[in-house]
MDTraj code that builds the backbone (N, CA, C; nanometers):
import mdtraj as md
import numpy as np

residues = "UNK UNK UNK UNK UNK UNK UNK UNK UNK UNK UNK UNK UNK UNK UNK UNK UNK UNK UNK UNK UNK UNK UNK UNK UNK UNK UNK UNK UNK UNK UNK UNK UNK UNK UNK UNK UNK UNK UNK UNK UNK UNK UNK UNK UNK UNK UNK UNK UNK UNK UNK UNK UNK UNK UNK UNK UNK UNK UNK UNK UNK UNK UNK UNK UNK UNK UNK UNK UNK UNK UNK UNK UNK UNK UNK UNK UNK UNK UNK UNK UNK UNK UNK UNK UNK UNK UNK UNK UNK UNK".split()
xyz = np.array([
    [8.4427, 3.6007, 12.0128],
    [8.3863, 3.4951, 12.0936],
    [8.4680, 3.3682, 12.0720],
    [8.5096, 3.3060, 12.1785],
    [8.5882, 3.1833, 12.1715],
    [8.4953, 3.0629, 12.1891],
    [8.5160, 2.9611, 12.1058],
    [8.4398, 2.8375, 12.1146],
    [8.5287, 2.7314, 12.1767],
    [8.4747, 2.6583, 12.2729],
    [8.5461, 2.5492, 12.3372],
    [8.4600, 2.4251, 12.3238],
    [8.5193, 2.3189, 12.2715],
    [8.4455, 2.1948, 12.2493],
    [8.5167, 2.0812, 12.3205],
    [8.4444, 2.0125, 12.4059],
    [8.4968, 1.8950, 12.4761],
    [8.4092, 1.7760, 12.4405],
    [8.4677, 1.6731, 12.3816],
    [8.3930, 1.5514, 12.3491],
    [8.4910, 1.4355, 12.3388],
    [8.4471, 1.3186, 12.3786],
    [8.5289, 1.1972, 12.3695],
    [8.6652, 1.2143, 12.4360],
    [8.6731, 1.2964, 12.5394],
    [8.7999, 1.3186, 12.6074],
    [8.8954, 1.4100, 12.5336],
    [8.8484, 1.4728, 12.4269],
    [8.9314, 1.5633, 12.3471],
    [8.8842, 1.7063, 12.3666],
    [8.9752, 1.8004, 12.3498],
    [8.9412, 1.9412, 12.3668],
    [8.9899, 2.0204, 12.2461],
    [8.9052, 2.1087, 12.1987],
    [8.9420, 2.1967, 12.0880],
    [8.8899, 2.3367, 12.1176],
    [8.9671, 2.4360, 12.0778],
    [8.9280, 2.5749, 12.0947],
    [8.9456, 2.6479, 11.9631],
    [8.8602, 2.7461, 11.9402],
    [8.8706, 2.8252, 11.8193],
    [8.7883, 2.9517, 11.8308],
    [8.8015, 3.0360, 11.7313],
    [8.7259, 3.1605, 11.7309],
    [8.7084, 3.2095, 11.5881],
    [8.6038, 3.2876, 11.5685],
    [8.5796, 3.3480, 11.4386],
    [8.6635, 3.4731, 11.4255],
    [8.7213, 3.4925, 11.3075],
    [8.7946, 3.6152, 11.2790],
    [8.7331, 3.6764, 11.1535],
    [8.7796, 3.7925, 11.1160],
    [8.7269, 3.8552, 10.9947],
    [8.7687, 3.7791, 10.8696],
    [8.8680, 3.6906, 10.8818],
    [8.9176, 3.6142, 10.7669],
    [8.8629, 3.4722, 10.7586],
    [8.8028, 3.4226, 10.8649],
    [8.7534, 3.2856, 10.8665],
    [8.7451, 3.2354, 11.0088],
    [8.7679, 3.1070, 11.0276],
    [8.7642, 3.0466, 11.1601],
    [8.9044, 2.9995, 11.1963],
    [8.9492, 3.0339, 11.3159],
    [9.0823, 2.9961, 11.3634],
    [9.0686, 2.8848, 11.4665],
    [9.1362, 2.7724, 11.4411],
    [9.1452, 2.6644, 11.5384],
    [9.2747, 2.6876, 11.6148],
    [9.2665, 2.6917, 11.7464],
    [9.3813, 2.7270, 11.8291],
    [9.4838, 2.6141, 11.8415],
    [9.6090, 2.6550, 11.8533],
    [9.7206, 2.5626, 11.8742],
    [9.6899, 2.4678, 11.9901],
    [9.7215, 2.3400, 11.9714],
    [9.6989, 2.2407, 12.0756],
    [9.5617, 2.1760, 12.0718],
    [9.4711, 2.2282, 11.9892],
    [9.3382, 2.1679, 11.9788],
    [9.3505, 2.0260, 11.9261],
    [9.2588, 1.9408, 11.9695],
    [9.2619, 1.7999, 11.9332],
    [9.1455, 1.7644, 11.8412],
    [9.1649, 1.6589, 11.7636],
    [9.0599, 1.6017, 11.6796],
    [9.0688, 1.4501, 11.6914],
    [8.9560, 1.3829, 11.6822],
    [8.9514, 1.2368, 11.6927],
    [9.0289, 1.1723, 11.5782],
    [9.0904, 1.0591, 11.6065],
    [9.1638, 0.9868, 11.5031],
    [9.0708, 0.9343, 11.3943],
    [8.9491, 0.8969, 11.4302],
    [8.8515, 0.8457, 11.3343],
    [8.7311, 0.9379, 11.3296],
    [8.6884, 0.9716, 11.2089],
    [8.5665, 1.0508, 11.1920],
    [8.4461, 0.9610, 11.2184],
    [8.3412, 1.0174, 11.2764],
    [8.2194, 0.9400, 11.2972],
    [8.1557, 0.9114, 11.1610],
    [8.0998, 0.7922, 11.1420],
    [8.0458, 0.7547, 11.0106],
    [7.9487, 0.8557, 10.9477],
    [7.8557, 0.9170, 11.0228],
    [7.7624, 1.0100, 10.9580],
    [7.8273, 1.1394, 10.9071],
    [7.9487, 1.1682, 10.9516],
    [8.0125, 1.2946, 10.9137],
    [8.0245, 1.3081, 10.7619],
    [8.0704, 1.2036, 10.6953],
    [8.0908, 1.2081, 10.5508],
    [7.9600, 1.2340, 10.4760],
    [7.8515, 1.1758, 10.5238],
    [7.7225, 1.1885, 10.4560],
    [7.6497, 1.3181, 10.4897],
    [7.6581, 1.3628, 10.6137],
    [7.5730, 1.4737, 10.6577],
    [7.6416, 1.6090, 10.6657],
    [7.7699, 1.6110, 10.6834],
    [7.8450, 1.7377, 10.6854],
    [7.9685, 1.7212, 10.5966],
    [7.9422, 1.6979, 10.4710],
    [8.0462, 1.6656, 10.3728],
    [8.1575, 1.7710, 10.3698],
    [8.1204, 1.8987, 10.3752],
    [8.2212, 2.0048, 10.3702],
    [8.3194, 1.9961, 10.4855],
    [8.2693, 1.9712, 10.6054],
    [8.3555, 1.9587, 10.7226],
    [8.4424, 1.8338, 10.7099],
    [8.3842, 1.7239, 10.6610],
    [8.4616, 1.6011, 10.6411],
    [8.5772, 1.6261, 10.5441],
    [8.5509, 1.6980, 10.4357],
    [8.6555, 1.7265, 10.3370],
    [8.7647, 1.8163, 10.3947],
    [8.7258, 1.9123, 10.4776],
    [8.8261, 1.9964, 10.5444],
    [8.9130, 1.9095, 10.6348],
    [8.8499, 1.8216, 10.7102],
    [8.9244, 1.7309, 10.7989],
    [9.0254, 1.6482, 10.7191],
    [8.9812, 1.5905, 10.6077],
    [9.0704, 1.5091, 10.5255],
    [9.1860, 1.5917, 10.4696],
    [9.1583, 1.7153, 10.4305],
    [9.2642, 1.8030, 10.3781],
    [9.3644, 1.8387, 10.4883],
    [9.3148, 1.8644, 10.6083],
    [9.4031, 1.8943, 10.7213],
    [9.4964, 1.7768, 10.7494],
    [9.4442, 1.6555, 10.7393],
    [9.5252, 1.5358, 10.7640],
    [9.6247, 1.5135, 10.6501],
    [9.5762, 1.5184, 10.5256],
    [9.6635, 1.4874, 10.4113],
    [9.7749, 1.5894, 10.3913],
    [9.7523, 1.7136, 10.4319],
    [9.8554, 1.8161, 10.4163],
    [9.9468, 1.8260, 10.5387],
    [9.9175, 1.7470, 10.6419],
    [10.0021, 1.7468, 10.7606],
    [9.9736, 1.8589, 10.8581],
    [9.8665, 1.9346, 10.8355],
    [9.8305, 2.0409, 10.9297],
    [9.7889, 1.9792, 11.0620],
    [9.7141, 1.8693, 11.0570],
    [9.6821, 1.7922, 11.1771],
    [9.7899, 1.6856, 11.1918],
    [9.8559, 1.6842, 11.3055],
    [9.9600, 1.5838, 11.3277],
    [9.9081, 1.4772, 11.4231],
    [9.9468, 1.3543, 11.3965],
    [9.9019, 1.2422, 11.4775],
    [9.9757, 1.2415, 11.6105],
    [9.8982, 1.2327, 11.7179],
    [9.9548, 1.2204, 11.8521],
    [9.9168, 1.0808, 11.9021],
    [9.9402, 1.0510, 12.0272],
    [9.9114, 0.9176, 12.0804],
    [9.7665, 0.8754, 12.0597],
    [9.6753, 0.9582, 12.1026],
    [9.5344, 0.9196, 12.1029],
    [9.4451, 1.0134, 12.0228],
    [9.5048, 1.1036, 11.9454],
    [9.4264, 1.2025, 11.8703],
    [9.5147, 1.2684, 11.7653],
    [9.4511, 1.3492, 11.6832],
    [9.5255, 1.4421, 11.5986],
    [9.5355, 1.5713, 11.6777],
    [9.6399, 1.6495, 11.6517],
    [9.6568, 1.7795, 11.7183],
    [9.6939, 1.8859, 11.6171],
    [9.6513, 2.0075, 11.6471],
    [9.6921, 2.1240, 11.5697],
    [9.8197, 2.1766, 11.6347],
    [9.9370, 2.1589, 11.5718],
    [10.0617, 2.2057, 11.6319],
    [10.0748, 2.3576, 11.6288],
    [9.9926, 2.4238, 11.5475],
    [9.9923, 2.5703, 11.5400],
    [9.8483, 2.6160, 11.5180],
    [9.8183, 2.7373, 11.5554],
    [9.6858, 2.7915, 11.5259],
    [9.6663, 2.7906, 11.3754],
    [9.5466, 2.7554, 11.3317],
    [9.5195, 2.7351, 11.1893],
    [9.3954, 2.8116, 11.1475],
    [9.4105, 2.8917, 11.0438],
    [9.2992, 2.9681, 10.9889],
    [9.2344, 2.8878, 10.8772],
    [9.1046, 2.8674, 10.8874],
    [9.0297, 2.7983, 10.7836],
    [8.9408, 2.9023, 10.7160],
    [8.9636, 2.9219, 10.5877],
    [8.8877, 3.0201, 10.5111],
    [8.7706, 2.9521, 10.4430],
    [8.6513, 3.0041, 10.4620],
    [8.5335, 2.9516, 10.3948],
    [8.4937, 3.0498, 10.2860],
    [8.4876, 3.0024, 10.1633],
    [8.4480, 3.0880, 10.0527],
    [8.2967, 3.0961, 10.0399],
    [8.2270, 3.0002, 10.0951],
    [8.0815, 2.9990, 10.0960],
    [8.0348, 2.9668, 10.2371],
    [7.9123, 2.9973, 10.2670],
    [7.8593, 2.9713, 10.4006],
    [7.8219, 2.8243, 10.4155],
    [7.7574, 2.7949, 10.5261],
    [7.7149, 2.6593, 10.5588],
    [7.8310, 2.5619, 10.5560],
    [7.9404, 2.5996, 10.6245],
    [8.0570, 2.5140, 10.6405],
    [8.1159, 2.4691, 10.5076],
    [8.1204, 2.5598, 10.4127],
    [8.1846, 2.5313, 10.2838],
    [8.1273, 2.4052, 10.2203],
    [7.9964, 2.3997, 10.2158],
    [7.9254, 2.2841, 10.1610],
    [7.9788, 2.2413, 10.0252],
    [8.0140, 2.3384, 9.9447],
    [8.0595, 2.3073, 9.8091],
    [8.2021, 2.2538, 9.8072],
    [8.2700, 2.2561, 9.9213],
    [8.4080, 2.2098, 9.9238],
    [8.5076, 2.3186, 9.8905],
    [8.4624, 2.4409, 9.8681],
    [8.5522, 2.5513, 9.8344],
    [8.6036, 2.6148, 9.9632],
    [8.7181, 2.5699, 10.0079],
    [8.7781, 2.6242, 10.1285],
    [8.9294, 2.6197, 10.1145],
    [8.9952, 2.6919, 10.1980],
    [9.1404, 2.6883, 10.1997],
    [9.1841, 2.6881, 10.3444],
    [9.3045, 2.6402, 10.3682],
    [9.3575, 2.6270, 10.5042],
    [9.4930, 2.6950, 10.5079],
    [9.5132, 2.7766, 10.6079],
    [9.6417, 2.8431, 10.6275],
    [9.6908, 2.8056, 10.7654],
    [9.8034, 2.7382, 10.7722],
    [9.8573, 2.6949, 10.9017],
    [9.9613, 2.7950, 10.9486],
    [9.9702, 2.8024, 11.0822],
    [10.0765, 2.8829, 11.1386],
    [10.0381, 3.0148, 11.1815],
])
top = md.Topology()
chain = top.add_chain()
for i, resn in enumerate(residues, 1):
    res = top.add_residue(resn, chain, resSeq=i)
    for name in ("N", "CA", "C"):
        top.add_atom(name, md.element.get_by_symbol(name[0]), res)
traj = md.Trajectory(xyz[None], top)
């Protein structure tokens, strides 16, 4: 099943695989995280920060972009609440 998300003029696509969640090449992410993200979905916020700091998300004119499809491995459920996740680009 493919997920398509459109918000704030940005588009992202991804799908679940047997290894984790794959974000498709060309998907976009907002340059700024919404303030509640850090408090309410900490695991997702930490994944976002790791994607940025490792260069997996590259800055474009008005957004971040995934230059390649990226597999995000969750070691625990509920969006890796504990922060235990890994990212494989390419």
